[in-house]
N, CA, C and O atoms as a Tinker XYZ file with bonds, in Angstrom:
   324  protein
     1  N      4.084000  -20.259000  -95.395000    73     2
     2  CA     3.668000  -18.735000  -94.962000    64     1     3
     3  C      2.858000  -18.756000  -93.503000    63     2     4     5
     4  O      2.930000  -17.824000  -92.702000    81     3
     5  N      2.105000  -19.924000  -93.292000    73     3     6
     6  CA     1.225000  -19.764000  -92.228000    64     5     7
     7  C      2.116000  -19.819000  -90.764000    63     6     8     9
     8  O      1.734000  -19.474000  -89.646000    81     7
     9  N      3.185000  -20.270000  -91.096000    73     7    10
    10  CA     4.280000  -20.437000  -89.639000    64     9    11
    11  C      4.494000  -19.139000  -89.295000    63    10    12    13
    12  O      4.813000  -19.009000  -88.114000    81    11
    13  N      4.412000  -17.911000  -90.068000    73    11    14
    14  CA     4.955000  -16.756000  -89.937000    64    13    15
    15  C      3.988000  -15.831000  -89.183000    63    14    16    17
    16  O      4.377000  -14.794000  -88.645000    81    15
    17  N      2.460000  -16.330000  -89.162000    73    15    18
    18  CA     1.527000  -15.863000  -88.779000    64    17    19
    19  C      1.371000  -15.869000  -87.317000    63    18    20    21
    20  O      0.316000  -16.311000  -86.865000    81    19
    21  N      2.392000  -15.384000  -86.420000    73    19    22
    22  CA     2.223000  -15.302000  -85.132000    64    21    23
    23  C      1.159000  -14.604000  -84.556000    63    22    24    25
    24  O      0.713000  -15.127000  -83.535000    81    23
    25  N      0.729000  -13.767000  -84.853000    73    23    26
    26  CA    -0.564000  -12.719000  -84.648000    64    25    27
    27  C     -1.620000  -13.135000  -84.978000    63    26    28    29
    28  O     -2.556000  -12.428000  -84.606000    81    27
    29  N     -2.011000  -14.460000  -85.824000    73    27    30
    30  CA    -3.063000  -14.729000  -86.141000    64    29    31
    31  C     -3.817000  -13.780000  -86.967000    63    30    32    33
    32  O     -4.985000  -13.513000  -86.683000    81    31
    33  N     -3.216000  -13.251000  -87.979000    73    31    34
    34  CA    -3.846000  -12.366000  -88.818000    64    33    35
    35  C     -4.946000  -13.106000  -89.620000    63    34    36    37
    36  O     -4.832000  -14.331000  -89.599000    81    35
    37  N     -5.994000  -12.603000  -90.326000    73    35    38
    38  CA    -7.144000  -13.177000  -91.058000    64    37    39
    39  C     -6.396000  -13.672000  -91.999000    63    38    40    41
    40  O     -6.231000  -14.892000  -91.996000    81    39
    41  N     -5.667000  -12.743000  -93.181000    73    39    42
    42  CA    -5.066000  -12.961000  -94.293000    64    41    43
    43  C     -4.048000  -12.368000  -94.507000    63    42    44    45
    44  O     -3.801000  -11.516000  -93.653000    81    43
    45  N     -3.142000  -12.484000  -95.517000    73    43    46
    46  CA    -2.112000  -11.765000  -95.619000    64    45    47
    47  C     -2.467000  -10.279000  -96.444000    63    46    48    49
    48  O     -1.719000   -9.302000  -96.461000    81    47
    49  N     -3.324000  -10.347000  -96.873000    73    47    50
    50  CA    -3.875000   -9.014000  -97.653000    64    49    51
    51  C     -4.288000   -8.027000  -96.283000    63    50    52    53
    52  O     -3.902000   -6.867000  -96.136000    81    51
    53  N     -5.016000   -8.658000  -95.493000    73    51    54
    54  CA    -5.596000   -8.055000  -94.406000    64    53    55
    55  C     -4.252000   -7.569000  -93.648000    63    54    56    57
    56  O     -4.296000   -6.420000  -93.209000    81    55
    57  N     -3.362000   -8.119000  -93.494000    73    55    58
    58  CA    -2.103000   -7.978000  -92.374000    64    57    59
    59  C     -1.044000   -6.964000  -93.374000    63    58    60    61
    60  O     -0.206000   -6.385000  -92.684000    81    59
    61  N     -0.976000   -6.743000  -94.479000    73    59    62
    62  CA    -0.450000   -5.787000  -95.070000    64    61    63
    63  C     -1.117000   -4.514000  -95.126000    63    62    64    65
    64  O     -0.642000   -3.379000  -95.127000    81    63
    65  N     -2.494000   -4.979000  -95.181000    73    63    66
    66  CA    -3.615000   -3.324000  -95.125000    64    65    67
    67  C     -3.316000   -3.069000  -93.511000    63    66    68    69
    68  O     -2.719000   -2.022000  -93.263000    81    67
    69  N     -3.548000   -3.626000  -92.776000    73    67    70
    70  CA    -3.783000   -3.125000  -91.138000    64    69    71
    71  C     -2.178000   -2.730000  -90.815000    63    70    72    73
    72  O     -2.038000   -1.801000  -90.020000    81    71
    73  N     -1.031000   -3.306000  -91.320000    73    71    74
    74  CA     0.217000   -2.571000  -91.018000    64    73    75
    75  C      0.468000   -1.184000  -91.633000    63    74    76    77
    76  O      1.279000   -0.418000  -91.112000    81    75
    77  N     -0.237000   -0.849000  -92.764000    73    75    78
    78  CA    -0.070000   -0.012000  -93.799000    64    77    79
    79  C     -0.936000    0.876000  -93.062000    63    78    80    81
    80  O     -0.362000    1.923000  -92.762000    81    79
    81  N     -2.254000    0.789000  -92.635000    73    79    82
    82  CA    -2.853000    1.555000  -91.699000    64    81    83
    83  C     -2.463000    1.796000  -90.285000    63    82    84    85
    84  O     -3.165000    2.550000  -89.611000    81    83
    85  N     -1.599000    1.330000  -89.860000    73    83    86
    86  CA    -1.065000    1.261000  -88.559000    64    85    87
    87  C     -0.235000    2.283000  -88.738000    63    86    88    89
    88  O     -0.366000    3.293000  -88.046000    81    87
    89  N      0.693000    2.188000  -89.637000    73    87    90
    90  CA     1.872000    3.056000  -89.961000    64    89    91
    91  C      1.592000    4.821000  -90.149000    63    90    92    93
    92  O      2.021000    5.832000  -89.592000    81    91
    93  N      0.686000    4.537000  -91.193000    73    91    94
    94  CA    -0.362000    5.973000  -91.246000    64    93    95
    95  C     -0.466000    6.661000  -89.999000    63    94    96    97
    96  O      0.200000    7.638000  -89.655000    81    95
    97  N     -1.561000    5.936000  -89.199000    73    95    98
    98  CA    -1.878000    6.157000  -87.978000    64    97    99
    99  C     -0.905000    6.853000  -87.204000    63    98   100   101
   100  O     -1.087000    7.880000  -86.550000    81    99
   101  N      0.191000    6.172000  -87.346000    73    99   102
   102  CA     1.612000    6.507000  -86.322000    64   101   103
   103  C      2.100000    7.742000  -86.444000    63   102   104   105
   104  O      2.350000    8.603000  -85.600000    81   103
   105  N      2.249000    7.705000  -88.148000    73   103   106
   106  CA     3.258000    9.255000  -88.679000    64   105   107
   107  C      2.136000   10.218000  -88.229000    63   106   108   109
   108  O      2.652000   11.304000  -87.966000    81   107
   109  N      1.012000   10.235000  -88.070000    73   107   110
   110  CA    -0.064000   11.053000  -87.671000    64   109   111
   111  C     -0.076000   11.677000  -86.300000    63   110   112   113
   112  O      0.003000   12.887000  -86.091000    81   111
   113  N     -0.173000   10.828000  -85.475000    73   111   114
   114  CA    -0.039000   11.078000  -84.213000    64   113   115
   115  C      1.429000   11.473000  -83.594000    63   114   116   117
   116  O      1.501000   12.214000  -82.613000    81   115
   117  N      2.483000   10.984000  -84.169000    73   115   118
   118  CA     4.112000   11.486000  -83.784000    64   117   119
   119  C      4.642000   12.598000  -84.754000    63   118   120   121
   120  O      5.810000   12.983000  -84.694000    81   119
   121  N      3.826000   13.049000  -85.560000    73   119   122
   122  CA     4.626000   14.438000  -86.054000    64   121   123
   123  C      4.008000   15.291000  -85.174000    63   122   124   125
   124  O      4.884000   16.126000  -84.949000    81   123
   125  N      3.191000   15.546000  -84.638000    73   123   126
   126  CA     2.862000   16.444000  -83.396000    64   125   127
   127  C      3.903000   16.941000  -82.496000    63   126   128   129
   128  O      4.382000   18.056000  -82.289000    81   127
   129  N      4.089000   15.862000  -82.064000    73   127   130
   130  CA     4.956000   15.249000  -80.695000    64   129   131
   131  C      6.485000   15.874000  -81.048000    63   130   132   133
   132  O      7.020000   16.700000  -80.308000    81   131
   133  N      7.108000   15.367000  -82.275000    73   131   134
   134  CA     7.854000   15.882000  -82.509000    64   133   135
   135  C      8.372000   17.109000  -82.940000    63   134   136   137
   136  O      9.487000   17.604000  -82.774000    81   135
   137  N      7.219000   17.582000  -83.615000    73   135   138
   138  CA     7.480000   19.346000  -83.856000    64   137   139
   139  C      7.211000   20.124000  -82.460000    63   138   140   141
   140  O      7.796000   21.173000  -82.190000    81   139
   141  N      6.442000   19.620000  -81.756000    73   139   142
   142  CA     6.150000   20.425000  -80.353000    64   141   143
   143  C      7.472000   19.962000  -79.499000    63   142   144   145
   144  O      8.014000   20.766000  -78.741000    81   143
   145  N      7.868000   18.879000  -79.630000    73   143   146
   146  CA     9.140000   18.438000  -78.424000    64   145   147
   147  C      8.250000   18.281000  -77.227000    63   146   148   149
   148  O      7.034000   18.409000  -77.083000    81   147
   149  N      9.578000   17.850000  -76.120000    73   147   150
   150  CA     8.746000   17.464000  -74.814000    64   149   151
   151  C      9.454000   18.671000  -73.814000    63   150   152   153
   152  O     10.369000   19.409000  -74.181000    81   151
   153  N      8.928000   18.686000  -72.714000    73   151   154
   154  CA     9.374000   19.794000  -71.617000    64   153   155
   155  C     10.481000   19.143000  -70.858000    63   154   156   157
   156  O     10.382000   18.044000  -70.311000    81   155
   157  N     11.718000   20.026000  -70.865000    73   155   158
   158  CA    13.185000   19.612000  -70.134000    64   157   159
   159  C     12.515000   19.897000  -68.761000    63   158   160   161
   160  O     11.853000   20.885000  -68.443000    81   159
   161  N     12.902000   18.591000  -67.874000    73   159   162
   162  CA    12.936000   17.984000  -66.335000    64   161   163
   163  C     14.561000   18.045000  -66.124000    63   162   164   165
   164  O     15.414000   17.589000  -66.885000    81   163
   165  N     14.714000   18.589000  -65.140000    73   163   166
   166  CA    16.328000   18.652000  -64.616000    64   165   167
   167  C     16.085000   17.243000  -63.630000    63   166   168   169
   168  O     15.790000   17.209000  -62.435000    81   167
   169  N     16.337000   16.026000  -64.648000    73   167   170
   170  CA    16.739000   14.908000  -64.090000    64   169   171
   171  C     17.956000   14.261000  -64.346000    63   170   172   173
   172  O     18.509000   14.821000  -65.293000    81   171
   173  N     18.734000   13.144000  -63.824000    73   171   174
   174  CA    20.184000   12.851000  -64.013000    64   173   175
   175  C     19.918000   11.841000  -65.064000    63   174   176   177
   176  O     18.826000   11.278000  -65.136000    81   175
   177  N     21.223000   11.519000  -66.157000    73   175   178
   178  CA    21.194000   11.176000  -67.635000    64   177   179
   179  C     20.539000    9.333000  -67.016000    63   178   180   181
   180  O     19.960000    8.627000  -67.842000    81   179
   181  N     20.692000    8.966000  -65.976000    73   179   182
   182  CA    20.414000    7.305000  -66.254000    64   181   183
   183  C     18.923000    7.147000  -65.646000    63   182   184   185
   184  O     18.394000    6.044000  -65.503000    81   183
   185  N     18.247000    8.488000  -65.273000    73   183   186
   186  CA    16.728000    8.381000  -64.875000    64   185   187
   187  C     15.999000    8.655000  -66.242000    63   186   188   189
   188  O     14.915000    8.139000  -66.513000    81   187
   189  N     16.644000    9.467000  -67.044000    73   187   190
   190  CA    15.843000   10.199000  -68.406000    64   189   191
   191  C     16.355000    8.983000  -69.311000    63   190   192   193
   192  O     15.742000    9.149000  -70.365000    81   191
   193  N     17.031000    8.030000  -69.429000    73   191   194
   194  CA    17.602000    6.705000  -69.639000    64   193   195
   195  C     16.494000    5.790000  -69.652000    63   194   196   197
   196  O     15.964000    5.179000  -70.580000    81   195
   197  N     16.278000    5.828000  -68.513000    73   195   198
   198  CA    15.391000    4.703000  -68.121000    64   197   199
   199  C     13.929000    4.952000  -67.975000    63   198   200   201
   200  O     13.141000    4.043000  -67.714000    81   199
   201  N     13.586000    6.156000  -68.142000    73   199   202
   202  CA    12.004000    7.024000  -68.414000    64   201   203
   203  C     11.845000    6.241000  -69.872000    63   202   204   205
   204  O     11.112000    5.270000  -70.056000    81   203
   205  N     12.662000    6.854000  -70.834000    73   203   206
   206  CA    12.939000    6.939000  -72.199000    64   205   207
   207  C     12.662000    5.298000  -72.706000    63   206   208   209
   208  O     11.914000    4.995000  -73.635000    81   207
   209  N     13.341000    4.458000  -71.979000    73   207   210
   210  CA    13.440000    3.071000  -72.276000    64   209   211
   211  C     12.344000    2.335000  -72.351000    63   210   212   213
   212  O     11.917000    1.567000  -73.213000    81   211
   213  N     11.854000    2.767000  -71.070000    73   211   214
   214  CA    10.310000    2.318000  -70.705000    64   213   215
   215  C      9.238000    2.517000  -71.360000    63   214   216   217
   216  O      8.351000    1.672000  -71.476000    81   215
   217  N      9.204000    4.065000  -72.031000    73   215   218
   218  CA     7.683000    4.475000  -72.655000    64   217   219
   219  C      8.213000    4.285000  -73.973000    63   218   220   221
   220  O      7.562000    3.359000  -74.457000    81   219
   221  N      8.998000    4.658000  -74.739000    73   219   222
   222  CA     9.507000    4.670000  -75.890000    64   221   223
   223  C      9.637000    3.125000  -76.797000    63   222   224   225
   224  O      9.155000    2.717000  -77.854000    81   223
   225  N     10.590000    2.534000  -75.716000    73   223   226
   226  CA    10.926000    1.205000  -75.958000    64   225   227
   227  C     10.355000    0.083000  -76.095000    63   226   228   229
   228  O     10.231000   -0.650000  -77.077000    81   227
   229  N      9.945000   -0.020000  -74.828000    73   227   230
   230  CA     8.540000   -1.060000  -74.527000    64   229   231
   231  C      7.527000   -0.718000  -75.201000    63   230   232   233
   232  O      7.045000   -1.535000  -75.985000    81   231
   233  N      6.949000    0.597000  -75.056000    73   231   234
   234  CA     5.873000    0.737000  -75.838000    64   233   235
   235  C      5.774000    0.631000  -77.442000    63   234   236   237
   236  O      4.737000    0.417000  -78.070000    81   235
   237  N      7.247000    0.852000  -78.057000    73   235   238
   238  CA     7.296000    0.907000  -79.334000    64   237   239
   239  C      7.492000   -0.877000  -79.501000    63   238   240   241
   240  O      7.252000   -1.305000  -80.630000    81   239
   241  N      7.701000   -1.391000  -78.969000    73   239   242
   242  CA     7.582000   -3.034000  -79.195000    64   241   243
   243  C      6.004000   -3.448000  -79.062000    63   242   244   245
   244  O      5.357000   -3.839000  -80.034000    81   243
   245  N      5.588000   -3.348000  -78.053000    73   243   246
   246  CA     4.029000   -3.749000  -77.804000    64   245   247
   247  C      2.774000   -3.161000  -78.547000    63   246   248   249
   248  O      1.737000   -3.678000  -78.963000    81   247
   249  N      3.239000   -1.957000  -78.553000    73   247   250
   250  CA     2.012000   -0.947000  -79.311000    64   249   251
   251  C      1.309000   -1.565000  -80.777000    63   250   252   253
   252  O      0.164000   -1.796000  -81.167000    81   251
   253  N      2.905000   -1.702000  -81.422000    73   251   254
   254  CA     2.325000   -2.081000  -82.756000    64   253   255
   255  C      1.559000   -3.666000  -82.977000    63   254   256   257
   256  O      0.756000   -3.932000  -83.871000    81   255
   257  N      1.991000   -4.490000  -82.039000    73   255   258
   258  CA     1.276000   -5.413000  -82.430000    64   257   259
   259  C     -0.272000   -5.526000  -82.087000    63   258   260   261
   260  O     -1.033000   -6.152000  -82.825000    81   259
   261  N     -0.708000   -4.875000  -80.909000    73   259   262
   262  CA    -1.597000   -4.769000  -80.610000    64   261   263
   263  C     -2.465000   -3.769000  -81.454000    63   262   264   265
   264  O     -3.671000   -3.992000  -81.346000    81   263
   265  N     -2.199000   -2.941000  -82.096000    73   263   266
   266  CA    -2.485000   -2.053000  -82.809000    64   265   267
   267  C     -2.984000   -2.892000  -84.265000    63   266   268   269
   268  O     -4.089000   -2.953000  -84.804000    81   267
   269  N     -1.758000   -3.450000  -84.604000    73   267   270
   270  CA    -2.008000   -3.715000  -86.282000    64   269   271
   271  C     -2.937000   -4.970000  -86.167000    63   270   272   273
   272  O     -3.526000   -5.304000  -87.195000    81   271
   273  N     -3.167000   -5.833000  -84.819000    73   271   274
   274  CA    -4.168000   -6.770000  -84.842000    64   273   275
   275  C     -5.397000   -5.993000  -84.598000    63   274   276   277
   276  O     -6.156000   -6.173000  -85.550000    81   275
   277  N     -5.924000   -5.178000  -83.688000    73   275   278
   278  CA    -6.958000   -4.598000  -83.784000    64   277   279
   279  C     -7.717000   -4.239000  -85.035000    63   278   280   281
   280  O     -8.938000   -4.248000  -85.192000    81   279
   281  N     -6.441000   -3.811000  -86.201000    73   279   282
   282  CA    -6.967000   -3.023000  -87.343000    64   281   283
   283  C     -7.177000   -4.283000  -88.204000    63   282   284   285
   284  O     -8.068000   -4.299000  -89.053000    81   283
   285  N     -6.418000   -5.271000  -88.011000    73   283   286
   286  CA    -6.949000   -6.506000  -88.754000    64   285   287
   287  C     -8.122000   -7.070000  -88.396000    63   286   288   289
   288  O     -8.805000   -7.501000  -89.326000    81   287
   289  N     -8.575000   -7.193000  -87.206000    73   287   290
   290  CA   -10.009000   -7.306000  -86.848000    64   289   291
   291  C    -10.877000   -6.454000  -87.339000    63   290   292   293
   292  O    -11.903000   -6.866000  -87.878000    81   291
   293  N    -10.624000   -5.246000  -87.237000    73   291   294
   294  CA   -11.650000   -4.368000  -87.872000    64   293   295
   295  C    -11.794000   -4.338000  -89.478000    63   294   296   297
   296  O    -12.899000   -4.220000  -90.007000    81   295
   297  N    -10.591000   -4.454000  -90.223000    73   295   298
   298  CA   -10.915000   -4.875000  -91.866000    64   297   299
   299  C    -11.736000   -5.891000  -91.781000    63   298   300   301
   300  O    -12.887000   -5.903000  -92.217000    81   299
   301  N    -11.018000   -7.032000  -91.059000    73   299   302
   302  CA   -11.966000   -8.039000  -91.577000    64   301   303
   303  C    -13.337000   -8.310000  -91.113000    63   302   304   305
   304  O    -13.954000   -9.033000  -91.896000    81   303
   305  N    -13.825000   -8.039000  -90.339000    73   303   306
   306  CA   -14.886000   -7.539000  -89.979000    64   305   307
   307  C    -16.005000   -6.371000  -90.804000    63   306   308   309
   308  O    -17.227000   -6.314000  -90.670000    81   307
   309  N    -15.310000   -5.696000  -91.481000    73   307   310
   310  CA   -16.004000   -4.651000  -92.322000    64   309   311
   311  C    -15.867000   -5.446000  -93.663000    63   310   312   313
   312  O    -16.248000   -4.940000  -94.719000    81   311
   313  N    -15.386000   -6.539000  -93.614000    73   311   314
   314  CA   -15.021000   -6.880000  -94.979000    64   313   315
   315  C    -14.470000   -6.063000  -96.247000    63   314   316   317
   316  O    -14.795000   -6.043000  -97.434000    81   315
   317  N    -13.194000   -5.193000  -95.249000    73   315   318
   318  CA   -12.719000   -4.359000  -96.751000    64   317   319
   319  C    -11.603000   -5.401000  -97.562000    63   318   320   321
   320  O    -11.239000   -5.102000  -98.699000    81   319
   321  N    -11.190000   -6.406000  -97.016000    73   319   322
   322  CA   -10.218000   -7.327000  -97.960000    64   321   323
   323  C    -11.063000   -8.775000  -97.911000    63   322   324
   324  O    -10.641000   -9.758000  -98.521000    81   323
């Protein structure tokens, strides 16, 4: 199990708790965006695809790792788990 701990999280329990807290926070922050939508901008399809891939694709890969690690550090520091 230790080989799977690529992020160096404190314990398996804190890792699960951190992931659950992160997902709950993401849902809270993304629901208003989904309901509100985004403003239409008359751009070409390739430009829109590139922008969306950078913002949502790369952000969707990097932000969870950073967020879960920060929450794990906080959970560990507060001795929640």
